[in-house]
Every structure is written in C-alpha cells, then in structure tokens.
N, C-alpha and C positions, 0 to 999 in steps of 0.2 A: 504494500500500500504506500509506504513512504517513498519508494523509488519513483512512483508515478505522480503522487500528490505534490511533492516538494517542487519539481520543475514547473508544474502548472501554477502553483502558488507564487513562485518567483516571477513567472511571466505576468501574472495579474498585478503583482506589486510593482514591477517595472513599468507597466502601462499606467498605473495610477500615479506613480511618481512623475512620469513624463507629462501627464495631463495637468499637473499643478504648477508649472513654471510660472514665474511672476512677470518677467519682462524680457524683451529682446532689444538690446542697444543697437542704435544705428547712427552713423555719422554721414550727413549729407554734405559731401565735399565737392559736388559739381564735377566729378571726374569724367562723366560721359558727355560733357558739352561738345558738340560737333563742329563748332566754327572756329573763328579767329578772334583775336582781341578787337573789341569794338563792334563785333556782330551783335545783333539784337538778341536779347534773352527774354523769353516769355514763360517757359515752364520746363521742368525736368522731373523725372521719376527716378528715385534711388531707394533701394531697400524697402520698397513698398510705400514710401512717402512721396507725395507730390508737392513740389514747390512751384507756386505761380506768382506772377506779378499782379498787383492790384492797383498800383499807381506808379507813375514815374517812367522814365526812359532807361530801363535796365539793359546792361550790355554784358557780354562775356569778357573775362580777363584771363587770357592765356599766358600773359607775361608776369602776372603777380597773383599770389595766393599763399596759403599756409597749409600744405603745399599747393602748387599750381593745380588747377585753375581756381578762379573765384568768379563772383558776379559783382557788378558795380553800377552805380548811378552817379552821374556827374553833371555839373553845370559850371562852366568856367567864367561865367559873367554874373550870375546871381546865386540864389539859394537853391541847391539841388534838393530834391525830395524824392521819395519812393517808398513803396511798401511791398512786402512779400507775405505770402500766406503759405502755411504748411499744413497738410492734411494727410490722413492715411486710411480713411474709411472706418476707423475705430477709435478707441481711446489710446492715449499716449501721454507721456510726461516730457517736459522740456528740460534739458540739462544745461546747455550752454551754446554759444555761438562765438565765432571770431569776427571782429570788426576792425577795419582800418580806415583812417581818415587822412586825406592828403590836402595840403595847402592850408586848410583850416579845420577846426573841430566840427563835430556834428552832434546834434541831439538825436537820441533814439528812444523808442518806447516799444516794449515787448508786452504783448497781451495774450493770455490764454482764455479760450472760450469753450464752453460746454453746453450743448443744446441751444446755442444762440445767446447765452448769458455769459458775461465776462466774469471769470473766476479769479484771475490775477492780472496785475498790471504793475510794471515797474519801468521807470524812465530814468535816464541819466544822460551824460554827454561823454563823448570820446574826443580826446585831444588829438591834434594832428600827429601823425607818426605811423609806425608799423602796426601789425595786427596785435590786438589784445583780446583776451577771452572774457566774454561777458557771461557770468554765471546766473542761473535762475535763482529767484528768491522763493520759489514755490515747488512743492512736489505734487501738487494737485493734478489729477488726471483730467485731460482735456481732449476735445475732438478737433480743435483748430487753433493754430498759433499764428499771430500776426506780428510782423516786425516792421516798424515805421521809422524812417530816417527823415529828419527835417531839422530846421533851425540852425543851419551852419552855412558855410560857403563863402565865396565860391570854392569849389573843389571837387574831389572825387572820393566816393565812399564805397569800400568793398565789404562784402559779406562772404564768409566761408565757414565750413565745418559746423553746420547746425546739428547739434547732438540731441537725440531724442530716444526715448525708450517706449516701444510699443507694448501695450498690455496684452499678454497672450490669453490668459484665462483667469477669471476671478477665483478666489478661494471658495471652495464649496461650502454651503451652509451645513450646520451640524446634522440636519436630517439626511443629507446626502451620505455622510459617513455611516449613519445607522443603516441605511439601505444597503450600502456596500458590505458592511459587516454581516447583515442578514443573508445577503447573497453568498458571501464566502462560507458562512455557516451551513447553508443549504447545500452548497457544492461539496463541502467536507462530508456532510451526512450522506449525500448521494454516493460519494466515492467509497465510504465505509460500507454502505449497503451493497454496492456493486461488488466490492471485494469479498464480502461474505457469501454472496450468491453465486 
C-alpha cells in the first residue's frame, strides 16, 4: 500500500504547492523595441505586461538606457510632458522604475488604480542627470499603473526598467483547505479498501 500511496500523495502535494505561488516578477526594459533612436513609440508587450502611451510624443532611445534601450519624451523649447500606462489583464504590484532627466529636472507622478479607483499616488521630481531608480511607496495590488512626466524642461526625459510583480493566484480560503483534506482522506480510504480487496 505504501509503495503506491506515497508517490501519489507526493504528486498531489507538489501540485498544491505549485498552485499557491504568490507573484511573478517582471522587468519591462523595452528590449524588443524594433526601431531606431527617435522613432515613435506607442506600445510594447513584455512578460505579459502592456505599456502604452496616453499622452505626449514618446520616442525610442536606442543610444541610452539602463541598459539600452529606453523610451523618452522631449521638448527642447518648452515643457515636455507625457504619460505611460501599464496593464496586464490582472492584478499586479508596482516595485520601481528608472528615470533620467536631461538639460533640466522633471516632475513625475506615479499612480496605481484598481477597478477605476486610485489606490496610491506619489509624486516627486528628478534632477537633471543619469538614471535613478524611483521606488514604490505602496505594495497595494492594482490593475493599472500610470506614470506622468511634467513640470520640467526644456529637455528630454527617459523611462526604463519598470519593475512589477504579477499576482499568480490568491491564497485559498480556509474552506478550500478543508475540502482538500477531505478529498485526501477519501483517497486514502479508497486506497486502503482497494488494497484489502
């Protein structure tokens, strides 16, 4: 009995453990951008996440990134502005992004949304210079992330390495564990009865 039951129990335990993973990390690094520096950027899909522009004249940057490439918005005469949106069709958390400002600093605002309601919002400014990592102030699960750049210029502002964690499956409710234990108990009873018969 033990020689047949234990491998089956191990298989059931492995399947249950695999189904309860918490999150899958992804870094949207714009690695699959198909064009050249200065070519228009409107959207990209990486690791199941979609990044789209919602305002501004975004372009591809194949000569600058952390590492190459990145996306940027610029205005060399006045205040550049632009906004990006990140979605994946499910829930996720935002960890960080890399932001660089050239010629002058830029203001930015990062917002997390869930079901159309804003659940977190943080804003600050980035001084002119190379890439700096902007870390999230929230671990709240969201279904949409917006990144708004404005309030600086003239200059060029790059975004790279948007780090997010996709929620794989929620932790089961206590009743689910009870049903699983009942099923395993019935399986054990069936196996014992079958062994005797």
